[in-house]
Backbone as a ProteinNet text record, in pm:
[ID]
protein_1_A
[PRIMARY]
MTSTPGATPPASSLDPAIAARLKRGADGLVPAIAQQYDTGEVLMLGWMDDEALHRTLTTGRCTYWSRSRQEYWVKGDTSGHVQHVKSVALDCDADTVLVKVDQTGAACHTGDRTCFDADALPLGK
[TERTIARY]
85.9	7.2	93.9	65.6	153.6	42.3	85.9	5.8	80.5	48.3	117.4	75.4	161.9	98.7	77.9	-26.7	-69.9	-100.7	-175	-206.8	-309.1	-389.2	-483.2	-424.4	-379.2	-302	-410.9	-359.5	-429.7	-493.6	-600.9	-645.9	-560.7	-577.3	-444.8	-524.8	-458.2	-503.7	-452.7	-374.2	-315.8	-426.1	-376.8	-488.2	-539.6	-657.4	-702.4	-662.3	-643	-584.1	-457.2	-371.8	-219.8	-239.6	-309.4	-320.1	-368.2	-463.8	-508.8	-399.6	-302.7	-203.3	-81.4	-64.1	58.2	14.7	117.5	137	230.7	159.7	217.2	276.3	368.1	403.9	299.6	298.3	200.9	206.9	318	312	254.4	209.7	140.9	248.9	370.2	471.7	532.4	581.9	655.7	796.1	899.3	1048.1	1057	1120.1	1140	1297.3	1330.5	1476.1	1490.8	1583.4	1621.1	1745.7	1734.5	1851	1866.5	1999.2	2048.8	1985	1911.1	1852.6	1932.4	2048.3	2146.3	2253.9	2301.9	2414.3	2354.6	2244	2212.1	2240.1	2335	2392.6	2254.9	2272.9	2182.7	2199.9	2125.9	2155.3	2116.3	1999.2	1933.9	1811.3	1776.4	1633.2	1567.7	1425.8	1350.9	1225.5	1113.2	1006.4	882.4	775.4	658	540.2	441.9	305.3	241	96.5	32.8	46.7	36.3	48.7	184.2	298.4	415.9	434.5	402.6	385.7	322.1	201.5	105.9	187.8	244	327	456.8	521.7	626.9	581.6	464.8	411.7	370.4	314.7	258	354.9	446.2	539.9	671.8	709.8	831.3	959.5	921.3	1029.4	997	1102.6	1076.5	1034.3	917.1	867	891.7	921.9	934.6	854.6	851.3	782.2	897.1	935.7	1020.4	979.9	1038.3	985.1	1036.1	1155.5	1199.9	1114.7	1087.3	1026.8	882.3	828.7	688.1	616.6	685.7	647.6	691.2	624.8	679.3	797.2	879.1	985.7	1020.4	1053.6	1077.4	1236.4	1319.6	1454.1	1505.5	1576.4	1646.8	1586.2	1475	1417.7	1499.7	1576.6	1667.5	1821	1857.7	1985.8	2026	1923.1	1957	1998.6	2001.1	2020.6	1910.8	1860	1730.6	1722	1611.5	1592.9	1466.4	1526.6	1422.8	1366.4	1240.6	1193.8	1183	1238.1	1254.5	1153.5	1119.8	1046.6	1018.8	896.9	845.7	800	856.4	803.8	786.8	678.3	653.8	738.7	788.4	855.8	728.4	791.9	687.7	569.3	617.2	506.2	441.1	470.6	409.9	447	557.1	586.8	708.2	758.6	887.7	864.6	910.6	897.4	1049.4	1058.1	1202.3	1163.8	1230.2	1220.1	1358.3	1352.6	1475.7	1490.7	1581.8	1596	1741.9	1709.8	1840.9	1883.2	1965.5	2028.7	2110.5	2089.6	2164.1	2247.5	2385.2	2459.9	2459.1	2465.2	2467.2	2333	2327.1	2193.4	2175.3	2308	2298.7	2314.7	2254.2	2254.8	2386.2	2476.1	2628.9	2704.5	2632.4	2708.1	2785.2	2778.9	2825.5	2730	2766	2689	2585.5	2609.2	2510.7	2523.3	2428.2	2423	2499.1	2541.4	2599.7	2743.2	2816.1	2945.6	3057.3	3005.6	3128.3	3138.8	3068.2	3073.8	3054.2	3154.7	3150.2	3182.3	3115.3	3140.2	3239.9	3302.2	3407.6	3319.1	3354.3	3307.1	3378.5	3328.7	3408.7	3453	3558.9	3595.9	3596.7
-122.4	-4.6	120	205.9	331.3	432.7	554	672.5	777.5	904.1	1024.4	1075.6	1066.1	1137.6	1283	1317.8	1462.2	1505.5	1620	1674.1	1584.9	1535.3	1420.2	1292.2	1199.8	1064.6	974.3	897	806.4	699.1	631.5	522.1	417.3	375.2	300.2	192.8	93	-16.6	25.6	136.9	180.8	186.9	112.8	131.9	264.5	311	438.1	503.4	435.1	506.1	549.9	469	533.1	632.8	627.6	739.3	868.5	870.5	984.2	1053.2	980.4	1046.4	1101.9	1053	1107.2	1252.2	1325.8	1448.8	1460.3	1460.3	1452.4	1598.1	1611.5	1717.9	1749.9	1855	1897.6	1793.2	1716.1	1619.2	1484.7	1476.8	1354.7	1255.9	1288	1222.8	1257.2	1147.3	1156.9	1097.3	1174.7	1113	984.4	897	751.6	717.7	730.1	713.5	569.9	491.5	344.2	348.6	253.8	256.8	107.2	46.4	-91	-106.9	-213.1	-228.7	-281.8	-331.9	-386	-297.4	-210.2	-119.3	28.7	59.7	200.1	288.3	225.5	287	366.1	472.8	549.2	497.5	443.2	395.3	487.3	527.8	617.8	683.9	770.3	838.5	820.3	788.3	764.6	835.1	812.8	889.3	791.6	790.4	698.6	791.3	735.1	772.2	667.3	691.9	584.2	450.1	438.5	299.6	240.6	319.1	273.7	221	305.9	254.8	122	133.3	7.2	-127.1	-111.3	-214.2	-257.5	-153.2	-169.1	-253.3	-211.4	-281.4	-419.2	-447.7	-571	-667.6	-631	-722.5	-752.5	-686.9	-696.2	-646.9	-582.6	-500.7	-387.4	-286.4	-160.7	-125.5	-39.3	11.5	169.5	233.8	361.2	428.8	555.8	623.9	696.5	691	748.2	881.5	994.2	1125.2	1146.8	1086.4	1120.2	1034.6	898.3	799.5	799.9	859.8	866.2	720.8	633.3	492.6	455.8	337.3	268.2	178.6	176.8	72.2	3.7	-107	-214.8	-212.7	-164.3	-166.2	-327.7	-346.9	-453.8	-542.5	-496.6	-578.7	-589.1	-480.1	-485.4	-491.8	-454.2	-450	-584.4	-643.3	-735.8	-703	-571.3	-511.6	-493.2	-599.1	-593.9	-535.1	-480.9	-430.7	-492.5	-582.7	-667.5	-575.7	-546.6	-472.1	-536.4	-480.2	-518.1	-439	-306.6	-235	-106.9	-50.1	86	154.2	297.1	390	524.4	596.6	744.2	831.8	929.3	1033.9	1103.7	1189.3	1267.3	1345	1404.7	1478	1408.2	1270.5	1185.7	1236.4	1319.8	1344.1	1287	1180.9	1114.7	970.3	878.6	738.7	695	600.6	542.8	395.5	340.3	205.2	125.8	40.9	-35.4	-161.7	-181.3	-296.4	-367.8	-487	-565.2	-555.6	-469.9	-438.2	-550.4	-598.9	-688.2	-598.7	-607.9	-539.1	-360.1	-308.5	-162.4	-100.3	14.9	73.8	192.5	253.6	375.4	321.1	397.3	368.5	380.3	445.1	441.4	319.2	225.2	107	107.2	222.9	246.9	184.7	144.5	86.6	179.1	312.3	400.7	521	605.7	727.5	834.8	821.1	935.4	902.4	814.9	783.2	854.3	916.3	956.7	1107.6	1180.9	1339.6	1419.6	1368.4	1437	1564.8	1674.7	1804.6	1858.8	1939.2	1979.1	2058.6	2043.2	2133	2240.5	2351.6	2474	2467.9	2510.8	2527.5	2663.8
-12.3	-10.6	-14.4	-104.8	-111.7	-108.7	-18	-13.2	34.3	-4	28.6	161.9	245	381.9	370.3	438.3	435.6	569.8	589.4	729.6	789.5	705.6	761.1	718.3	803.4	784.2	721.9	611	517.4	633	580.4	643.2	701.3	828.2	885	987.9	1013.5	1095.9	1233	1245.7	1389.3	1486.4	1604.5	1723.6	1742	1746.5	1738	1869.3	1982.1	2116.2	2090.8	2018.2	1976.7	1872.2	1773.7	1685.3	1735.5	1843.7	1924.4	1978.3	2025.5	2113.4	2014	1910.3	1802.6	1765.9	1783.8	1738.2	1599.6	1502.8	1369.5	1325.5	1223.7	1153.6	1044.4	969.7	894.9	763.1	760	658.2	681.8	821.8	873.6	931.7	944.5	975.6	1126.8	1189.7	1306.1	1296.5	1334.4	1348.5	1408.4	1362.9	1439.4	1460.4	1564.7	1615.8	1626.5	1550.1	1551.8	1665.8	1756.9	1854.1	1889	1892	1907	2057.9	2074.5	2211.3	2327.2	2292.8	2401.9	2424.6	2326.9	2359.7	2369.8	2329.4	2320.4	2219.4	2106.8	2007.2	1920.9	1891.4	1802.6	1652.8	1591.3	1450.4	1339	1344.1	1244.9	1269.6	1189.8	1187.5	1065.8	1080.2	969.8	1013.3	937	933.5	914.7	1011.3	1016.9	1003	933	946.3	1022.2	1034.3	1132.7	1074.3	940.5	876.2	896.5	874.7	922.1	1045.3	1152	1292.2	1321.6	1258.9	1264	1219	1087.8	1052.3	1143.4	1195.2	1275.7	1407.8	1468.4	1570.6	1553.9	1443.3	1406.5	1339	1257.7	1203	1253.4	1342.4	1422.7	1337	1235.6	1129.4	1126.8	1103	1099.1	958.4	961.6	830.6	842.2	733.5	731.1	610.2	614.3	498.5	435.2	297	230.4	166.2	223.9	188.2	43.1	-4.9	-136.9	-245.7	-206	-291	-274.8	-187.5	-135.7	-151.1	-50.4	-45.2	78.1	131.7	256.2	208.3	303.7	291.5	436.5	417.6	521.5	535.3	651.5	640	632.4	538.5	513.6	411.8	353.3	240.6	93	97.7	-27.1	6.3	142	175.5	263.7	298.7	412.2	536.3	548.1	691.2	773.7	829.9	889.2	1034.3	1070.7	1197.8	1256.9	1355.2	1437.6	1549.4	1547.5	1662.6	1802.4	1907.8	2048.8	2126.8	2097.4	2173.4	2093	2125.7	2069.7	2174.6	2176.6	2287.2	2232.3	2279.8	2229.2	2339.3	2299.9	2391.5	2470.9	2536	2654.6	2577.1	2465.4	2388.8	2275.4	2263.3	2151	2019.4	1997.1	1872.7	1816.8	1887.7	1830.9	1876.1	1800.4	1818.2	1843.6	1935.4	1967.8	1972.4	1843.1	1820.9	1858.8	1957.4	2003	1915.5	1841.4	1761.4	1757.4	1707.9	1690.1	1549.1	1528.8	1377.1	1329	1220.5	1129.1	1036.5	1026.7	942	968.3	855.7	847.1	866.9	930.4	941.1	841.9	818.6	732.6	579.6	486.9	354.3	285	355.5	301.4	333.3	409.7	453.1	596.8	672.8	787.5	909.9	1001.3	1106.8	1154.2	1178.6	1214.5	1117.8	1118.2	1036.7	1104.3	1217.2	1310.6	1345.8	1275.5	1310.1	1212.2	1103.2	1008	1001.8	1079.9	1070.7	1196.1	1287.3	1422.5	1407.2	1474.8	1467.2	1594.7	1563.7	1680	1765.1	1902.9	1999.7	2069.1	2067	2111.2	2268.1	2297	2448.9	2488.5
[MASK]
+++++++++++++++++++++++++++++++++++++++++++++++++++++++++++++++++++++++++++++++++++++++++++++++++++++++++++++++++++++++++++++

C-alpha cells in the first residue's frame, strides 16, 4: 500500500488510542529513532506515518515512509540489513517514536553501522 502522507493521515489499522496520542507534523509524519536495544547505540532516523507505525508494531520489522520516494519501505528488504523490533515507545510529547531494534549489518545507506559515526562536529571550548 503506497500513499502520500498529508495533514490528515491516510486510513490505517493503527490502534485508534495510539493514533489519538500522536502529534504529527504537517506532512502527517513523526520522526522515528532506531536504537540498538542492547548497547544504546543510535543507529538512524527515519519517518513514520500511522500505517508505518502500525506495520512496525505488528510485523516486528521497522517500516518507514520514504519522503523522497513517497512510499513505505521495510528496513533490510533490499539490503539484508534488517531491524528486528524489540520495543517501541513514544516520547513525553508523543511527537517522536523510539524503536529499539536488533540491527543486522549496517543501518546507514552508506554502509556504515550508524548514520551518526562519520561526521562528528568539533566542540568549542
